[in-house]
A tleap script that builds the chain and sets N, CA, C and O, in Angstrom:
source leaprc.protein.ff14SB
mol = sequence {
  NMET PHE GLU GLU ASN VAL ARG GLN PHE LEU
  SER ASN PRO LEU ASN TRP ILE PHE ALA CYS
  VAL GLN ASP ASN LYS ILE ILE GLY PHE ALA
  TYR GLY TYR LYS LEU ASN HIE LEU ASP ASN
  ASN GLY ASN MET LEU TYR ILE HIE GLU ALA
  ALA ILE PRO PRO GLN TYR GLN ARG GLN GLY
  ILE GLY PHE GLN ILE ILE ASN GLY ILE LYS
  ASN CALA
}
set mol.1.N position { -1.458 -24.459 -125.152 }
set mol.1.CA position { -2.243 -23.393 -124.576 }
set mol.1.C position { -3.207 -23.921 -123.516 }
set mol.1.O position { -3.340 -23.322 -122.448 }
set mol.2.N position { -3.882 -25.038 -123.802 }
set mol.2.CA position { -4.843 -25.612 -122.857 }
set mol.2.C position { -4.155 -25.970 -121.541 }
set mol.2.O position { -4.663 -25.654 -120.465 }
set mol.3.N position { -2.993 -26.632 -121.630 }
set mol.3.CA position { -2.298 -27.039 -120.403 }
set mol.3.C position { -1.903 -25.833 -119.566 }
set mol.3.O position { -1.996 -25.880 -118.339 }
set mol.4.N position { -1.467 -24.761 -120.199 }
set mol.4.CA position { -1.112 -23.549 -119.461 }
set mol.4.C position { -2.344 -22.949 -118.795 }
set mol.4.O position { -2.259 -22.468 -117.665 }
set mol.5.N position { -3.484 -22.968 -119.473 }
set mol.5.CA position { -4.728 -22.465 -118.870 }
set mol.5.C position { -5.102 -23.281 -117.646 }
set mol.5.O position { -5.546 -22.731 -116.638 }
set mol.6.N position { -4.923 -24.603 -117.734 }
set mol.6.CA position { -5.234 -25.474 -116.594 }
set mol.6.C position { -4.292 -25.165 -115.436 }
set mol.6.O position { -4.732 -25.063 -114.291 }
set mol.7.N position { -3.011 -25.016 -115.722 }
set mol.7.CA position { -2.052 -24.688 -114.661 }
set mol.7.C position { -2.419 -23.364 -113.984 }
set mol.7.O position { -2.388 -23.255 -112.759 }
set mol.8.N position { -2.756 -22.390 -114.771 }
set mol.8.CA position { -3.125 -21.090 -114.226 }
set mol.8.C position { -4.400 -21.202 -113.385 }
set mol.8.O position { -4.484 -20.627 -112.300 }
set mol.9.N position { -5.382 -21.939 -113.887 }
set mol.9.CA position { -6.631 -22.145 -113.153 }
set mol.9.C position { -6.352 -22.807 -111.807 }
set mol.9.O position { -6.889 -22.386 -110.782 }
set mol.10.N position { -5.511 -23.844 -111.810 }
set mol.10.CA position { -5.235 -24.587 -110.582 }
set mol.10.C position { -4.276 -23.866 -109.645 }
set mol.10.O position { -4.086 -24.304 -108.510 }
set mol.11.N position { -3.671 -22.776 -110.090 }
set mol.11.CA position { -2.788 -22.018 -109.198 }
set mol.11.C position { -3.589 -21.347 -108.080 }
set mol.11.O position { -3.025 -20.967 -107.055 }
set mol.12.N position { -4.889 -21.204 -108.274 }
set mol.12.CA position { -5.773 -20.705 -107.227 }
set mol.12.C position { -6.221 -21.905 -106.395 }
set mol.12.O position { -6.859 -22.813 -106.927 }
set mol.13.N position { -5.900 -21.927 -105.097 }
set mol.13.CA position { -6.239 -23.108 -104.283 }
set mol.13.C position { -7.737 -23.346 -104.124 }
set mol.13.O position { -8.138 -24.412 -103.655 }
set mol.14.N position { -8.567 -22.388 -104.500 }
set mol.14.CA position { -10.016 -22.578 -104.412 }
set mol.14.C position { -10.599 -23.239 -105.659 }
set mol.14.O position { -11.771 -23.616 -105.665 }
set mol.15.N position { -9.799 -23.383 -106.709 }
set mol.15.CA position { -10.252 -24.017 -107.949 }
set mol.15.C position { -9.837 -25.475 -107.962 }
set mol.15.O position { -8.816 -25.843 -107.382 }
set mol.16.N position { -10.636 -26.307 -108.628 }
set mol.16.CA position { -10.315 -27.735 -108.698 }
set mol.16.C position { -10.767 -28.312 -110.027 }
set mol.16.O position { -11.680 -27.804 -110.678 }
set mol.17.N position { -10.096 -29.392 -110.406 }
set mol.17.CA position { -10.467 -30.187 -111.580 }
set mol.17.C position { -10.391 -31.649 -111.163 }
set mol.17.O position { -9.433 -32.073 -110.517 }
set mol.18.N position { -11.398 -32.406 -111.534 }
set mol.18.CA position { -11.434 -33.845 -111.252 }
set mol.18.C position { -11.605 -34.532 -112.598 }
set mol.18.O position { -12.566 -34.259 -113.317 }
set mol.19.N position { -10.679 -35.421 -112.942 }
set mol.19.CA position { -10.713 -36.053 -114.269 }
set mol.19.C position { -10.701 -37.568 -114.145 }
set mol.19.O position { -10.145 -38.129 -113.200 }
set mol.20.N position { -11.317 -38.208 -115.106 }
set mol.20.CA position { -11.271 -39.660 -115.251 }
set mol.20.C position { -10.342 -39.942 -116.429 }
set mol.20.O position { -10.581 -39.479 -117.545 }
set mol.21.N position { -9.284 -40.703 -116.172 }
set mol.21.CA position { -8.257 -40.957 -117.185 }
set mol.21.C position { -8.192 -42.453 -117.479 }
set mol.21.O position { -8.170 -43.281 -116.567 }
set mol.22.N position { -8.163 -42.779 -118.756 }
set mol.22.CA position { -8.023 -44.167 -119.203 }
set mol.22.C position { -6.969 -44.193 -120.299 }
set mol.22.O position { -7.081 -43.461 -121.283 }
set mol.23.N position { -5.949 -45.026 -120.140 }
set mol.23.CA position { -4.861 -45.134 -121.124 }
set mol.23.C position { -4.280 -43.758 -121.455 }
set mol.23.O position { -4.094 -43.420 -122.623 }
set mol.24.N position { -3.995 -42.967 -120.414 }
set mol.24.CA position { -3.411 -41.624 -120.546 }
set mol.24.C position { -4.283 -40.657 -121.348 }
set mol.24.O position { -3.775 -39.685 -121.908 }
set mol.25.N position { -5.573 -40.914 -121.407 }
set mol.25.CA position { -6.502 -40.051 -122.128 }
set mol.25.C position { -7.633 -39.665 -121.176 }
set mol.25.O position { -8.206 -40.522 -120.504 }
set mol.26.N position { -7.951 -38.371 -121.124 }
set mol.26.CA position { -9.057 -37.911 -120.295 }
set mol.26.C position { -10.364 -38.308 -120.975 }
set mol.26.O position { -10.636 -37.915 -122.110 }
set mol.27.N position { -11.167 -39.095 -120.257 }
set mol.27.CA position { -12.445 -39.544 -120.821 }
set mol.27.C position { -13.636 -38.936 -120.093 }
set mol.27.O position { -14.784 -39.298 -120.350 }
set mol.28.N position { -13.356 -38.026 -119.197 }
set mol.28.CA position { -14.406 -37.300 -118.499 }
set mol.28.C position { -13.786 -36.361 -117.484 }
set mol.28.O position { -12.692 -36.614 -116.980 }
set mol.29.N position { -14.487 -35.274 -117.183 }
set mol.29.CA position { -13.959 -34.327 -116.208 }
set mol.29.C position { -15.080 -33.486 -115.623 }
set mol.29.O position { -16.187 -33.412 -116.156 }
set mol.30.N position { -14.750 -32.864 -114.519 }
set mol.30.CA position { -15.587 -31.829 -113.914 }
set mol.30.C position { -14.639 -30.822 -113.294 }
set mol.30.O position { -13.564 -31.177 -112.811 }
set mol.31.N position { -15.049 -29.555 -113.313 }
set mol.31.CA position { -14.235 -28.555 -112.640 }
set mol.31.C position { -15.131 -27.504 -112.013 }
set mol.31.O position { -16.285 -27.325 -112.401 }
set mol.32.N position { -14.571 -26.821 -111.041 }
set mol.32.CA position { -15.348 -25.801 -110.360 }
set mol.32.C position { -14.532 -25.068 -109.326 }
set mol.32.O position { -13.313 -24.940 -109.437 }
set mol.33.N position { -15.238 -24.584 -108.307 }
set mol.33.CA position { -14.663 -23.694 -107.319 }
set mol.33.C position { -15.149 -24.072 -105.929 }
set mol.33.O position { -16.255 -24.585 -105.757 }
set mol.34.N position { -14.311 -23.811 -104.954 }
set mol.34.CA position { -14.712 -23.964 -103.564 }
set mol.34.C position { -15.237 -22.602 -103.107 }
set mol.34.O position { -14.558 -21.589 -103.272 }
set mol.35.N position { -16.434 -22.577 -102.538 }
set mol.35.CA position { -17.069 -21.340 -102.098 }
set mol.35.C position { -17.387 -21.423 -100.609 }
set mol.35.O position { -17.708 -22.491 -100.090 }
set mol.36.N position { -17.296 -20.302 -99.943 }
set mol.36.CA position { -17.678 -20.237 -98.533 }
set mol.36.C position { -19.177 -20.002 -98.430 }
set mol.36.O position { -19.758 -19.268 -99.230 }
set mol.37.N position { -19.794 -20.629 -97.442 }
set mol.37.CA position { -21.187 -20.324 -97.127 }
set mol.37.C position { -21.246 -18.912 -96.558 }
set mol.37.O position { -20.293 -18.465 -95.919 }
set mol.38.N position { -22.335 -18.213 -96.777 }
set mol.38.CA position { -22.470 -16.857 -96.273 }
set mol.38.C position { -22.430 -16.794 -94.746 }
set mol.38.O position { -22.028 -15.780 -94.176 }
set mol.39.N position { -22.844 -17.873 -94.087 }
set mol.39.CA position { -22.815 -17.893 -92.627 }
set mol.39.C position { -21.480 -18.395 -92.072 }
set mol.39.O position { -21.356 -18.640 -90.872 }
set mol.40.N position { -20.468 -18.549 -92.959 }
set mol.40.CA position { -19.137 -19.035 -92.571 }
set mol.40.C position { -19.182 -20.408 -91.923 }
set mol.40.O position { -18.309 -20.748 -91.124 }
set mol.41.N position { -20.191 -21.196 -92.259 }
set mol.41.CA position { -20.342 -22.533 -91.697 }
set mol.41.C position { -19.864 -23.562 -92.720 }
set mol.41.O position { -20.664 -24.319 -93.269 }
set mol.42.N position { -18.568 -23.583 -92.967 }
set mol.42.CA position { -18.001 -24.561 -93.884 }
set mol.42.C position { -17.975 -24.050 -95.317 }
set mol.42.O position { -18.306 -22.897 -95.595 }
set mol.43.N position { -17.575 -24.932 -96.210 }
set mol.43.CA position { -17.468 -24.608 -97.629 }
set mol.43.C position { -18.413 -25.479 -98.441 }
set mol.43.O position { -18.949 -26.474 -97.952 }
set mol.44.N position { -18.604 -25.082 -99.684 }
set mol.44.CA position { -19.358 -25.894 -100.625 }
set mol.44.C position { -18.597 -25.889 -101.942 }
set mol.44.O position { -17.796 -24.990 -102.196 }
set mol.45.N position { -18.841 -26.878 -102.770 }
set mol.45.CA position { -18.219 -26.945 -104.079 }
set mol.45.C position { -19.232 -26.550 -105.139 }
set mol.45.O position { -20.360 -27.042 -105.152 }
set mol.46.N position { -18.826 -25.678 -106.005 }
set mol.46.CA position { -19.632 -25.275 -107.149 }
set mol.46.C position { -19.054 -25.984 -108.364 }
set mol.46.O position { -17.897 -25.756 -108.717 }
set mol.47.N position { -19.830 -26.832 -109.005 }
set mol.47.CA position { -19.398 -27.516 -110.221 }
set mol.47.C position { -19.793 -26.637 -111.397 }
set mol.47.O position { -20.978 -26.461 -111.678 }
set mol.48.N position { -18.812 -26.095 -112.076 }
set mol.48.CA position { -19.053 -25.195 -113.195 }
set mol.48.C position { -19.356 -25.964 -114.477 }
set mol.48.O position { -20.236 -25.582 -115.248 }
set mol.49.N position { -18.618 -27.053 -114.697 }
set mol.49.CA position { -18.818 -27.833 -115.918 }
set mol.49.C position { -18.415 -29.276 -115.669 }
set mol.49.O position { -17.475 -29.551 -114.924 }
set mol.50.N position { -19.125 -30.179 -116.290 }
set mol.50.CA position { -18.783 -31.602 -116.302 }
set mol.50.C position { -19.054 -32.105 -117.710 }
set mol.50.O position { -20.044 -31.720 -118.331 }
set mol.51.N position { -18.180 -32.959 -118.212 }
set mol.51.CA position { -18.362 -33.446 -119.581 }
set mol.51.C position { -17.790 -34.848 -119.730 }
set mol.51.O position { -16.768 -35.198 -119.139 }
set mol.52.N position { -18.480 -35.629 -120.535 }
set mol.52.CA position { -18.057 -36.973 -120.915 }
set mol.52.C position { -18.241 -37.045 -122.429 }
set mol.52.O position { -19.341 -36.781 -122.915 }
set mol.53.N position { -17.197 -37.396 -123.196 }
set mol.53.CA position { -17.378 -37.527 -124.648 }
set mol.53.C position { -18.465 -38.567 -124.961 }
set mol.53.O position { -18.630 -39.532 -124.215 }
set mol.54.N position { -19.201 -38.373 -126.057 }
set mol.54.CA position { -20.326 -39.273 -126.381 }
set mol.54.C position { -19.971 -40.758 -126.369 }
set mol.54.O position { -20.777 -41.576 -125.924 }
set mol.55.N position { -18.796 -41.117 -126.843 }
set mol.55.CA position { -18.445 -42.541 -126.909 }
set mol.55.C position { -18.225 -43.168 -125.526 }
set mol.55.O position { -18.152 -44.391 -125.410 }
set mol.56.N position { -18.117 -42.332 -124.469 }
set mol.56.CA position { -17.927 -42.855 -123.117 }
set mol.56.C position { -19.155 -42.642 -122.237 }
set mol.56.O position { -19.139 -43.007 -121.061 }
set mol.57.N position { -20.205 -42.064 -122.780 }
set mol.57.CA position { -21.410 -41.830 -121.998 }
set mol.57.C position { -22.170 -43.131 -121.761 }
set mol.57.O position { -21.989 -44.125 -122.464 }
set mol.58.N position { -23.024 -43.083 -120.748 }
set mol.58.CA position { -23.884 -44.217 -120.373 }
set mol.58.C position { -23.070 -45.419 -119.879 }
set mol.58.O position { -23.505 -46.564 -120.005 }
set mol.59.N position { -21.878 -45.149 -119.313 }
set mol.59.CA position { -21.025 -46.208 -118.772 }
set mol.59.C position { -20.709 -45.986 -117.291 }
set mol.59.O position { -19.883 -46.698 -116.722 }
set mol.60.N position { -21.357 -45.011 -116.671 }
set mol.60.CA position { -21.148 -44.744 -115.247 }
set mol.60.C position { -19.971 -43.839 -114.939 }
set mol.60.O position { -19.633 -43.659 -113.769 }
set mol.61.N position { -19.338 -43.266 -115.946 }
set mol.61.CA position { -18.166 -42.427 -115.717 }
set mol.61.C position { -18.558 -41.138 -114.988 }
set mol.61.O position { -17.881 -40.737 -114.041 }
set mol.62.N position { -19.624 -40.499 -115.410 }
set mol.62.CA position { -20.089 -39.290 -114.736 }
set mol.62.C position { -20.437 -39.570 -113.286 }
set mol.62.O position { -20.120 -38.773 -112.403 }
set mol.63.N position { -21.084 -40.692 -113.038 }
set mol.63.CA position { -21.422 -41.114 -111.674 }
set mol.63.C position { -20.151 -41.270 -110.847 }
set mol.63.O position { -20.098 -40.819 -109.702 }
set mol.64.N position { -19.132 -41.903 -111.413 }
set mol.64.CA position { -17.857 -42.095 -110.710 }
set mol.64.C position { -17.184 -40.754 -110.427 }
set mol.64.O position { -16.617 -40.558 -109.352 }
set mol.65.N position { -17.243 -39.844 -111.377 }
set mol.65.CA position { -16.636 -38.522 -111.162 }
set mol.65.C position { -17.325 -37.803 -110.015 }
set mol.65.O position { -16.654 -37.283 -109.124 }
set mol.66.N position { -18.646 -37.763 -110.020 }
set mol.66.CA position { -19.383 -37.073 -108.951 }
set mol.66.C position { -19.113 -37.746 -107.596 }
set mol.66.O position { -18.915 -37.056 -106.596 }
set mol.67.N position { -19.103 -39.065 -107.558 }
set mol.67.CA position { -18.781 -39.759 -106.303 }
set mol.67.C position { -17.356 -39.480 -105.858 }
set mol.67.O position { -17.102 -39.315 -104.665 }
set mol.68.N position { -16.422 -39.424 -106.802 }
set mol.68.CA position { -15.038 -39.091 -106.475 }
set mol.68.C position { -14.924 -37.710 -105.871 }
set mol.68.O position { -14.184 -37.504 -104.909 }
set mol.69.N position { -15.657 -36.759 -106.435 }
set mol.69.CA position { -15.648 -35.395 -105.895 }
set mol.69.C position { -16.216 -35.384 -104.480 }
set mol.69.O position { -15.654 -34.753 -103.585 }
set mol.70.N position { -17.326 -36.080 -104.282 }
set mol.70.CA position { -17.966 -36.111 -102.971 }
set mol.70.C position { -17.070 -36.751 -101.917 }
set mol.70.O position { -17.113 -36.367 -100.748 }
set mol.71.N position { -16.258 -37.728 -102.324 }
set mol.71.CA position { -15.417 -38.454 -101.373 }
set mol.71.C position { -14.014 -37.870 -101.234 }
set mol.71.O position { -13.216 -38.360 -100.434 }
set mol.72.N position { -13.710 -36.832 -102.002 }
set mol.72.CA position { -12.348 -36.239 -101.944 }
set mol.72.C position { -12.185 -35.346 -100.735 }
set mol.72.O position { -11.116 -34.772 -100.530 }
savepdb mol mol.pdb
quit
């Protein structure tokens, strides 16, 4: 069910998910939406949720995810 929800979410080109994967396991993620500025001067990203399981926190994973999003 989760995978189908993700596929459906990503079928909208304005939606995105950025994940950190280690040994085929997601150890952190962020997802959100691309939004237009009201003045039509480019787009912005809205981060709806970001999460890192407790055992992977305080290791820079969230920092890497945010930097990855900024550089994508």
